[in-house]
C-alpha positions in Angstrom: 13.0 -59.3 -30.8 13.7 -56.0 -33.0 15.8 -53.6 -32.9 14.1 -50.5 -34.0 15.8 -46.8 -34.7 13.6 -43.4 -35.3 15.6 -40.9 -36.8 13.4 -37.3 -36.5 14.0 -33.6 -36.8 12.8 -33.0 -33.1 12.7 -34.4 -30.0 9.9 -36.4 -29.4 10.1 -36.6 -25.8 8.7 -33.9 -24.2 6.1 -33.7 -27.4 5.5 -30.3 -28.9 4.2 -30.1 -32.2 2.1 -32.5 -33.9 5.1 -34.5 -35.8 6.4 -34.5 -32.0 3.0 -36.1 -30.9 3.0 -38.7 -33.7 6.5 -39.7 -33.4 6.1 -40.2 -29.5 3.2 -42.6 -30.7 4.9 -44.5 -32.9 8.4 -44.9 -31.0 6.0 -46.1 -28.2 4.1 -48.5 -30.5 7.7 -49.9 -31.8 8.8 -50.6 -28.2 6.7 -53.4 -27.5 8.4 -55.2 -30.2 12.0 -54.8 -28.8 14.7 -51.6 -28.2 13.9 -48.7 -29.7 16.7 -45.7 -29.8 15.1 -42.0 -30.8 17.5 -39.9 -32.4 16.3 -36.3 -32.9 19.1 -33.7 -35.0 18.3 -31.5 -32.5 18.8 -32.2 -28.3 15.7 -32.8 -26.0 15.5 -29.7 -22.8 17.7 -31.1 -20.5 15.7 -33.4 -17.8 13.4 -34.3 -20.4 12.1 -37.8 -19.4 11.5 -40.6 -22.1 9.0 -43.5 -21.9 10.7 -47.3 -20.8 12.2 -48.9 -23.4 13.2 -46.2 -25.4 16.8 -44.8 -25.7 17.1 -40.9 -26.7 20.0 -39.4 -28.6 20.5 -36.6 -30.6 23.1 -35.8 -33.5 24.1 -32.3 -31.9 22.2 -29.9 -34.4 21.2 -26.2 -33.4 17.8 -24.8 -34.9 19.2 -22.0 -36.5 21.8 -23.7 -38.2 19.1 -26.8 -39.6 16.4 -24.2 -40.8 19.0 -22.1 -42.7 18.0 -21.6 -46.2 21.1 -22.9 -48.2 21.9 -22.2 -51.9 20.8 -25.1 -54.4 18.6 -27.0 -52.2 14.9 -27.5 -51.9 12.6 -25.8 -49.4 11.8 -28.4 -47.6 15.8 -29.8 -47.5 17.6 -29.5 -43.6 20.9 -27.8 -43.9 22.8 -31.3 -42.5 26.2 -30.7 -41.5 29.0 -33.3 -42.0 29.3 -33.8 -38.1 25.9 -35.3 -37.8 26.1 -37.3 -40.8 29.0 -38.9 -39.2 27.6 -39.2 -35.3 24.7 -41.1 -37.0 26.5 -43.5 -38.4 28.1 -44.0 -35.2 24.8 -44.6 -33.7 23.6 -47.2 -36.4 26.9 -49.1 -35.7 26.8 -49.3 -32.0 23.0 -50.0 -32.5 23.0 -52.2 -34.9 19.2 -51.9 -36.1 17.5 -54.3 -38.5 14.8 -51.0 -38.7 15.2 -47.9 -39.3 12.3 -45.1 -39.5 12.8 -41.7 -41.0 10.8 -38.9 -40.4 10.5 -35.6 -42.2 11.1 -35.1 -45.8 13.9 -32.9 -45.1 16.0 -35.9 -43.2 16.3 -38.2 -46.5 20.2 -37.4 -46.6 20.6 -40.3 -44.0 18.5 -42.3 -46.2 22.0 -43.5 -47.7 23.6 -44.1 -44.6 20.5 -46.3 -42.9 20.5 -48.7 -46.2 24.2 -49.2 -46.0 23.8 -50.5 -42.4 21.2 -53.3 -44.1 18.3 -52.3 -41.7 15.0 -52.4 -43.5 13.8 -48.3 -43.8 10.8 -46.9 -43.2 10.1 -43.0 -44.6 7.5 -41.8 -42.2 5.7 -39.2 -44.4 3.3 -36.9 -42.1 2.3 -35.0 -44.9 2.9 -35.3 -48.5 5.2 -31.9 -48.8 5.0 -31.5 -52.6 1.2 -31.5 -52.2 1.4 -29.3 -49.2 3.9 -26.8 -51.2 1.2 -26.2 -54.0 -1.3 -25.2 -51.7 0.7 -22.9 -49.3 3.9 -21.9 -51.5 4.9 -18.9 -49.3 5.6 -19.4 -46.0 7.7 -18.0 -42.9 10.3 -20.4 -41.4 11.0 -20.9 -37.8 12.8 -17.6 -37.7 10.1 -15.4 -40.0 12.3 -16.0 -43.1 9.7 -16.2 -46.0 10.5 -18.8 -47.9 8.8 -20.2 -51.5 7.9 -23.8 -51.6 9.3 -25.2 -54.5 6.4 -28.1 -55.0 8.0 -29.6 -58.4 11.3 -29.7 -56.6 9.9 -31.6 -53.7 7.9 -34.1 -55.4 10.7 -35.3 -57.2 12.9 -35.6 -53.7 9.8 -37.6 -52.5 9.9 -40.0 -55.3 14.0 -40.3 -55.0 13.3 -40.8 -51.3 10.5 -43.3 -51.9 12.8 -45.4 -54.1 15.1 -46.1 -51.5 12.7 -47.5 -48.5 11.4 -50.7 -48.3 8.2 -49.2 -46.4 6.2 -45.7 -46.7 3.5 -44.3 -44.0 1.3 -42.0 -44.3 -1.4 -40.4 -41.9 -4.4 -40.9 -44.3 -5.7 -42.7 -47.3 -6.3 -39.3 -48.9 -2.2 -39.2 -48.6 -1.5 -42.3 -50.0 -3.8 -42.2 -52.3 -1.7 -39.4 -54.0 1.8 -41.1 -53.9 0.1 -44.3 -55.5 -1.7 -41.6 -58.0 1.6 -40.5 -59.1 3.1 -44.1 -58.9 4.9 -44.1 -56.3 3.7 -47.4 -55.0 1.4 -48.5 -52.3 1.9 -46.8 -48.4 0.9 -48.0 -45.3 -1.7 -45.5 -43.3 -0.6 -44.8 -39.8 -2.9 -42.7 -38.4 -2.1 -39.8 -36.0 -3.3 -41.0 -32.5 -5.1 -39.3 -30.2 -3.0 -36.7 -28.5 -2.4 -36.9 -24.7 -5.4 -39.8 -24.1 -4.0 -39.9 -20.2 -5.8 -36.5 -19.8 -9.1 -37.1 -22.0 -12.2 -38.4 -20.6 -12.6 -42.5 -21.2 -16.2 -41.4 -20.1 -18.3 -38.2 -21.0 -18.7 -35.5 -18.4 -20.8 -33.2 -17.7 -22.0 -30.1 -20.5 -20.6 -27.2 -19.5 -23.6 -24.7 -18.9 -24.6 -21.9 -20.4 -24.9 -18.5 -21.3 -22.7 -19.8 -25.1 -21.8 -21.1 -26.8 -18.8 -21.5 -26.4 -16.7 -21.7 -29.1 -13.1 -23.1 -29.1 -9.8 -23.0 -31.6 -6.7 -25.2 -30.3 -3.6 -25.2 -33.1 -0.4 -23.4 -33.7 -0.8 -20.0 -33.7 1.7 -19.1 -35.8 1.0 -21.5 -38.5 -0.4 -19.8 -41.7 -3.6 -21.5 -42.5 -4.6 -21.2 -38.8 -3.7 -17.6 -38.8 -5.5 -17.3 -41.7 -8.7 -19.8 -39.7 -8.6 -17.4 -36.7 -9.1 -13.9 -38.8 -12.2 -15.7 -40.4 -13.5 -17.2 -37.3 -13.2 -13.7 -35.6 -13.4 -11.4 -38.3 -16.2 -12.8 -40.0 -18.0 -16.0 -38.3 -18.6 -15.3 -34.9 -20.1 -11.3 -36.0 -22.7 -13.3 -37.8 -23.5 -15.8 -34.7 -23.5 -12.5 -32.4 -26.8 -10.9 -34.5 -28.8 -14.7 -33.4 -26.7 -15.6 -30.2 -25.5 -12.4 -28.5 -23.4 -14.4 -26.0 -21.7 -16.6 -28.3 -17.6 -16.2 -27.7 -14.6 -17.6 -29.0 -11.3 -18.8 -27.3 -8.4 -18.9 -30.0 -5.8 -21.2 -28.0 -2.3 -22.7 -29.1 1.7 -21.9 -29.0 3.5 -18.8 -30.4 0.4 -16.5 -31.7 1.4 -14.2 -34.2 0.9 -10.5 -34.1 -2.2 -10.9 -36.3 -3.9 -13.2 -33.9 -3.1 -11.3 -31.1 -5.4 -8.2 -32.4 -8.1 -10.3 -33.0 -9.1 -10.0 -29.4 -12.0 -8.1 -28.5 -15.7 -8.2 -27.5 -16.3 -12.4 -27.5 -13.0 -13.3 -28.6 -9.9 -14.3 -26.2 -6.7 -15.6 -27.2 -4.8 -17.6 -25.2 -1.4 -17.8 -25.9 1.4 -21.2 -25.3 -1.6 -22.9 -22.8 0.3 -24.8 -20.1 -2.6 -27.3 -20.0 -5.6 -27.8 -22.8 -7.7 -29.8 -20.3 -9.5 -27.1 -18.7 -10.1 -25.6 -22.7 -11.9 -28.5 -23.9 -13.5 -29.3 -20.9 -15.1 -25.3 -20.6 -15.9 -25.4 -24.5 -19.4 -26.2 -26.3 -18.2 -26.7 -30.2 -15.2 -26.9 -31.4 -14.4 -25.0 -34.9 -11.9 -26.1 -37.3 -12.2 -23.4 -40.9 -9.1 -24.4 -42.4 -9.3 -23.8 -46.1 -5.1 -24.9 -46.7 -2.9 -26.8 -44.8 -1.7 -31.0 -44.7 -1.8 -33.6 -42.5 -4.2 -35.0 -39.9 -5.6 -32.3 -37.9 -5.0 -33.9 -34.3 -7.3 -30.9 -32.9 -10.7 -32.2 -34.3 -9.0 -35.6 -32.7 -8.7 -34.5 -29.6 -11.9 -32.5 -29.5 -14.0 -35.5 -30.1 -12.3 -37.6 -27.4 -13.4 -34.5 -25.0 -16.9 -35.0 -26.6 -17.1 -31.7 -28.6 -19.2 -31.5 -31.2 -17.2 -30.3 -34.5 -17.9 -28.2 -37.1 -15.1 -28.0 -39.6 -15.0 -27.7 -43.4 -14.0 -30.7 -45.3 -10.7 -30.0 -46.0 -9.8 -29.7 -41.9 -11.3 -33.1 -41.5 -9.9 -34.4 -44.6 -8.0 -38.2 -44.0 -9.8 -38.7 -41.1 -12.4 -40.9 -42.1 -15.4 -39.0 -40.5 -19.0 -38.7 -41.5 -21.0 -35.7 -42.1 -23.9 -35.6 -40.0 -23.1 -38.8 -37.9 -19.5 -37.6 -36.3 -19.3 -34.4 -36.9 -20.6 -31.4 -39.0 -19.3 -29.9 -42.5 -19.0 -26.2 -43.0 -17.3 -24.1 -46.2 -18.6 -20.7 -46.2 -18.9 -17.8 -43.5 -22.7 -18.1 -43.5 -23.2 -22.0 -43.2 -20.7 -22.0 -40.5 -22.1 -19.9 -38.3 -25.7 -21.3 -39.5 -24.6 -24.9 -38.4 -23.0 -23.4 -35.1 -26.5 -21.8 -34.1 -29.1 -25.1 -35.6 -26.9 -27.2 -33.2 -26.9 -25.1 -30.5 -30.7 -24.8 -30.3 -31.1 -28.1 -30.7 -29.9 -29.7 -27.6 -30.2 -33.1 -28.5 -28.8 -33.4 -31.7 -26.3 -31.7 -29.7 -26.1 -34.8 -27.4 -26.1 -37.1 -29.9 -23.0 -35.6 -31.9 -21.2 -35.4 -28.9 -21.8 -38.9 -27.8 -21.0 -40.3 -31.0 -18.1 -38.1 -31.8 -16.6 -39.5 -28.5 -17.3 -42.9 -29.3 -15.3 -42.3 -32.4 -12.2 -40.4 -31.2 -11.5 -43.5 -28.9 -12.8 -46.2 -31.4 -10.3 -45.0 -34.5 -7.6 -42.8 -32.9 -7.3 -44.7 -29.1 -3.9 -45.8 -28.1 -4.5 -49.3 -29.3 -5.9 -49.2 -32.7 -3.2 -46.7 -33.2 -0.5 -49.5 -32.1 -2.1 -52.3 -34.1 -1.4 -49.9 -37.3 2.4 -49.5 -36.2 2.9 -53.0 -35.0 1.2 -54.4 -37.7 3.4 -52.2 -40.3 6.3 -53.3 -39.0 5.5 -57.0 -38.3 4.8 -56.8 -42.0 8.2 -55.5 -43.2 9.6 -58.2 -41.2 7.8 -60.9 -42.7 9.3 -63.7 -45.3 8.8 -62.4 -48.7 8.4 -58.8 -47.2 9.4 -57.2 -51.0 10.8 -53.3 -50.6 8.5 -50.8 -51.9 8.0 -50.9 -55.6 
């Protein structure tokens, strides 16, 4: 029986962000091996429930302090106060884990304590942060403050953190390849799984009726790459499409829409802010559209759309890391013109749309459903405990 402790910045129960969903899937799978304690810096909302076999604790941090910029630290660093380190040390002594999984590179100050406990260490990089910082050098943090992301400093922190741990997890083969190319060892790919699998249809349902097409984009609408994608869809791609398909409509749905996104509401464009449920939106759409040109990680929005039987039209970067085949699992497009042309062609060809719908649904469940994700997590953890297992070089 294994005793596994997960450390994350945010609580995973309830899962709100993509990182929360990943932590939820990984901790839930690990609970098959023995007791799991999930420790977050921030506390979960009062009354939040967690799955059986998972004990939830927190370190008493406050978001306003955790994300406060501190002179001399990099933009990936979180503001970790001494009481948090002391509380974590007490939890290690009390729980006595044989494995500690640390999620988020900003939590690297906790790695020393985790290593001193004698536990095997896993660093879960749901992004290669240095690569992401090079794509998005300037961002607004949780409180609207602009912060320049220093990719060189972040790369040094990544390398030092990886040198401390026994195993590294990445969400895609592309990210694992980026680390290998820098001589940082071989990472294990633990993909992001299907969000909310209990709500997605195991068998395909009925196709929404015309008029259409009804296009759908789901994501955090305050995240800079998503804001840019929304603007591109509403101002450039949809107008091109409506010249040929006047009934085409677009829904932009997600948490915390930025002012720039809210201003996109117009004829044919609907903004759904902070939806309580995504199922009605997914069930009523014809095509999922993801024209991202920057950003990191593996996109939950694509996997979830496919699981609902939505054909997906996306940029190559948006689908990066998923291992999906263009023309079979989804359709790739880059320019605004090709994006609009691809959507129109797909809409006019009912047979092709039905075939893509069926293949997308099957691929989502076979590659990203609960069972394959559980196999990946358990396989990684068992390899870590196997006789002769050596630390990450």
